[in-house]
C-alpha positions in Angstrom: -23.1 -4.9 26.7 -20.2 -5.6 24.3 -20.7 -8.5 22.0 -18.6 -11.5 23.0 -17.5 -12.2 19.5 -16.2 -8.7 19.1 -14.1 -9.1 22.3 -12.7 -12.4 20.9 -11.7 -10.7 17.6 -10.1 -7.8 19.5 -7.8 -10.2 21.3 -7.0 -12.4 18.3 -3.8 -10.5 17.3 -2.4 -11.4 20.7 -2.3 -15.0 19.6 0.2 -14.2 16.9 3.9 -14.3 17.9 4.8 -12.0 14.9 2.2 -9.4 15.9 3.4 -9.3 19.5 7.1 -9.0 18.5 6.3 -6.2 16.1 4.3 -4.3 18.7 7.0 -4.7 21.4 9.6 -3.4 19.0 8.0 0.1 19.1 10.2 2.8 20.7 8.9 5.0 23.6 8.3 7.9 21.2 5.9 5.9 19.1 8.3 5.2 16.2 10.0 2.0 15.0 13.8 2.3 14.5 13.6 6.1 14.1 12.4 5.5 10.5 9.2 5.9 8.6 9.1 3.9 5.3 11.9 1.3 5.6 11.0 -2.4 5.5 13.2 -5.2 6.7 15.7 -6.7 4.3 15.5 -10.2 3.0 18.1 -11.4 5.5 16.9 -9.3 8.4 15.9 -11.1 11.6 12.4 -10.7 12.8 11.4 -7.0 12.2 14.9 -5.5 12.2 15.0 -2.1 10.6 11.3 -1.7 10.0 9.9 1.8 9.7 6.9 3.3 11.5 4.4 3.4 8.6 4.8 -0.2 7.4 4.9 -1.4 11.0 1.5 0.3 11.7 0.0 -1.0 8.5 1.1 -4.5 9.4 -0.3 -4.3 12.9 -3.6 -3.2 11.3 -3.4 -6.3 9.0 -2.8 -8.5 12.0 -6.0 -7.1 13.5 -4.9 -4.5 16.0 -7.6 -1.9 16.7 -6.8 1.7 15.9 -7.1 2.6 19.6 -4.8 -0.2 20.8 -1.7 1.1 22.7 0.9 0.8 19.9 -1.3 2.4 17.3 -2.6 5.1 19.6 1.0 5.9 20.4 2.0 6.2 16.8 -1.1 8.1 15.7 0.2 11.5 16.8 3.3 11.1 14.6 1.2 10.2 11.6 -1.1 13.1 11.9 1.9 15.4 12.2 3.2 14.1 8.9 0.0 15.3 7.2 0.9 19.0 7.6 1.3 20.9 4.3 4.8 22.1 5.1 8.4 21.5 4.0 9.9 20.9 7.4 13.2 19.0 6.8 13.1 17.7 10.4 10.1 15.5 9.4 12.0 13.6 6.6 13.4 10.9 8.8 15.4 8.5 6.7 14.5 10.4 3.5 16.5 13.4 4.6 19.9 14.1 3.1 22.6 16.5 4.2 22.3 19.9 2.5 19.1 18.9 0.8 17.7 21.6 -1.5 14.1 22.8 -1.4 12.9 20.4 -4.1 14.3 17.3 -2.4 12.7 18.3 0.9 9.4 18.9 -0.9 9.6 15.5 -2.5 10.3 13.7 0.8 7.5 15.5 2.6 5.0 14.6 -0.3 5.9 10.9 -0.1 5.6 10.8 3.7 2.4 12.8 3.7 0.7 10.4 1.3 2.0 7.3 3.2 0.8 8.7 6.5 -2.6 9.5 4.9 -2.9 6.0 3.6 -2.1 4.5 7.0 -4.6 6.7 8.9 -7.3 5.9 6.3 -6.6 2.2 6.8 -6.9 2.8 10.5 -10.5 4.1 10.0 -10.0 7.9 10.4 -11.7 8.9 7.1 -14.0 11.3 9.1 -11.1 13.1 10.8 -10.9 16.6 9.3 -7.1 16.5 9.3 -7.0 13.4 7.2 -9.9 14.7 5.0 -8.1 17.9 4.3 -4.8 16.2 3.4 -6.7 13.6 1.2 -8.6 16.3 -0.6 -5.4 18.1 -1.5 -3.9 14.9 -2.8 -6.9 14.0 -4.9 -7.1 17.6 -6.3 -3.4 17.3 -7.4 -4.2 14.0 -9.1 -7.1 15.6 -10.9 -4.9 18.5 -12.1 -2.4 16.0 -13.4 -5.0 13.8 -15.2 -6.4 16.9 -16.8 -3.1 18.2 -18.1 -1.0 17.1 -21.2 1.5 15.6 -18.8 -0.8 12.7 -18.1 -0.3 11.5 -21.7 3.3 12.7 -22.2 5.0 13.0 -18.8 8.5 12.2 -20.1 11.4 14.5 -20.9 14.9 13.7 -22.1 17.8 14.5 -19.8 21.0 13.5 -21.5 20.3 10.0 -22.9 17.6 9.2 -20.3 13.8 9.5 -20.4 12.6 10.7 -17.0 9.4 12.2 -15.6 9.0 15.9 -15.7 9.4 17.7 -12.4 5.7 18.9 -12.6 4.3 15.4 -13.2 2.2 14.1 -10.3 1.1 10.5 -11.1 -0.6 8.4 -8.4 1.5 6.5 -6.0 1.0 3.2 -4.1 0.4 5.4 -1.1 -2.3 7.5 -2.7 -4.0 4.5 -4.1 -4.0 2.8 -0.7 -5.4 6.0 0.9 -8.3 6.1 -1.7 -9.0 2.4 -1.2 -9.9 3.0 2.4 -11.8 6.3 1.9 -15.1 5.4 0.2 -16.9 8.6 1.1 -14.1 10.7 -0.5 -14.2 8.5 -3.6 -17.9 9.1 -3.9 -17.4 12.9 -3.6 -14.8 12.8 -6.4 -16.3 10.2 -8.7 -15.1 12.0 -11.8 -11.5 11.9 -10.6 -12.0 8.2 -9.8 -13.1 7.5 -13.4 -10.0 9.3 -14.6 -7.9 7.2 -12.2 -9.4 4.0 -13.5 -8.6 5.0 -17.1 -5.0 5.9 -16.1 -4.4 2.6 -14.2 -5.5 0.5 -17.2 -3.0 2.1 -19.6 0.0 0.0 -20.6 2.9 0.3 -18.2 5.7 2.4 -19.9 9.1 0.8 -20.5 10.9 3.6 -18.8 12.1 3.3 -15.2 10.2 5.4 -12.8 12.7 8.3 -12.2 12.0 12.0 -12.0 13.7 15.4 -12.2 13.8 16.7 -8.6 15.6 20.0 -8.4 19.0 19.4 -10.1 18.9 15.6 -9.6 17.3 12.6 -11.2 15.7 10.6 -8.4 14.2 7.1 -8.6 10.5 7.1 -7.8 9.6 3.5 -7.3 6.4 4.4 -5.3 4.8 5.9 -8.4 2.3 3.9 -10.4 2.5 4.7 -14.1 0.0 2.3 -15.6 -1.3 -1.3 -15.3 0.9 -3.2 -12.9 -1.0 -6.5 -13.5 -1.5 -6.8 -17.3 -1.2 -10.5 -17.8 -0.7 -14.0 -16.3 3.1 -13.8 -16.4 3.0 -10.8 -14.0 0.9 -12.9 -11.6 3.3 -15.8 -11.7 6.3 -13.6 -11.3 5.0 -12.2 -7.9 1.9 -13.8 -6.5 1.8 -11.6 -3.3 2.1 -8.4 -5.3 -0.7 -9.6 -7.7 -3.0 -10.2 -4.7 -2.1 -6.8 -3.2 -3.0 -5.2 -6.5 -6.3 -7.1 -6.9 -7.3 -6.3 -3.4 -6.6 -2.6 -3.9 -8.6 -2.7 -7.2 -11.4 -4.4 -5.4 -11.5 -1.8 -2.7 -11.5 1.0 -5.3 -14.4 -0.8 -7.1 -12.2 -1.2 -10.2 -11.8 -5.0 -10.2 -15.2 -5.9 -11.7 -14.9 -3.2 -14.3 -11.7 -4.7 -15.7 -11.9 -8.0 -17.7 -8.2 -8.8 -17.5 -8.0 -8.4 -13.7 -11.2 -10.3 -13.2 -9.9 -13.2 -15.2 -6.6 -13.2 -13.3 -8.6 -13.4 -10.1 -10.7 -16.2 -11.4 -7.5 -18.2 -11.9 -6.7 -17.8 -8.2 -10.2 -19.1 -7.4 -9.6 -22.1 -9.7 -6.3 -22.9 -8.1 -8.0 -23.9 -4.8 -8.5 -27.5 -3.8 -11.7 -29.1 -2.6 -11.3 -27.6 0.9 -10.8 -24.1 -0.6 -7.1 -23.9 0.0 -4.9 -22.3 -2.7 -1.9 -24.2 -4.1 0.7 -23.0 -6.6 0.8 -24.4 -10.1 4.4 -25.5 -9.8 6.6 -26.4 -6.9 5.7 -26.4 -3.2 7.5 -23.2 -2.0 5.7 -20.4 -0.2 5.3 -17.4 -2.6 7.8 -14.6 -2.1 7.9 -10.9 -3.1 10.5 -8.3 -3.4 8.1 -5.4 -3.3 8.3 -3.2 -0.2 4.7 -2.2 -0.7 3.5 -5.7 -0.1 5.5 -6.2 3.1 2.7 -5.0 5.5 0.4 -7.6 4.1 2.5 -10.7 3.4 3.2 -13.0 5.0 1.3 -12.7 8.2 1.4 -16.3 9.3 4.2 -17.3 11.7 4.7 -20.7 10.0 6.3 -21.2 6.6 6.0 -25.0 6.4 3.3 -27.5 5.9 -0.2 -26.4 4.8 0.2 -23.2 6.8 2.4 -21.8 4.0 -0.7 -21.4 1.8 -2.7 -19.6 4.5 -1.8 -16.0 3.5 -2.7 -16.5 -0.2 -5.9 -18.4 0.6 -6.9 -15.6 3.1 -6.3 -12.9 0.5 -8.3 -14.7 -2.1 -11.2 -14.8 0.2 -10.8 -11.2 1.2 -10.7 -10.1 -2.5 -13.8 -12.2 -3.2 -15.6 -10.6 -0.3 -14.6 -7.1 -1.3 -15.8 -7.7 -4.9 -19.2 -8.8 -3.7 -18.9 -12.6 -3.9 -20.2 -15.0 -1.3 -17.5 -16.6 0.7 -18.0 -20.1 2.0 -16.2 -21.0 5.2 -15.2 -24.6 5.5 
């Protein structure tokens, strides 16, 4: 007999207007808006323009089960993206007319990592298709960490410093994938140690752009060092800071890093007697411009009153739980 509390949790997302609207926006072929990575603009109404991968990730954050109809329908598309090929028909909005081989390969790499991250979050770590794709991703990372490029990945093109074409640093997608694949991390613990060392390096001043074929292409999805080095970075983007801390906690890196631990302690200290977080200054709900945070924040349907602090308060509790702290429910 199925546990009654489990049934209640399974139906909980149906109480969210936002979750229902996002699920109902899915197209008959399983996609959202015939796109894969796009997130709604700041002025977009509801979920206008959202792509399939952030839509699925957000539904998972809302609490949809991986075998629920919308996610079941999208799953086939995500598994297809894992294929180690350079099929330009799979590029979706990343495709460009007359794209050369390197541009196609770049687009397929990004979508492959993003699909792997989403399927890992959905609980498919044991699926051989995901494990195969994840193993290839982590092997490329290890090759990069072991090469001179990890220390000096920059080359000069004209008067601009850009990443060499051969550089393969971690991305937000590959980090999310590893965060949800504990067995894979255990199997590749040496690589995970190298990853930790890499993520604690100071962030370079150069913008993240790379030589791709004959072009210089922005690579905002790449992570080139510590993205949360101090308190000012937290204050500048609270939702991003919490996303980073959650990912580091899932990777078992948070407790190893004194700076990140102290920054999280500050979140703990900013809660009131009831355990609800409040900002240091002002009364506005925190905002972010990072597309990588969109699937996580904000999930609440209300942006006024005490409800505006719900998302941050929830993430603080989640990070605490992931890092092994006891969480008191009030």
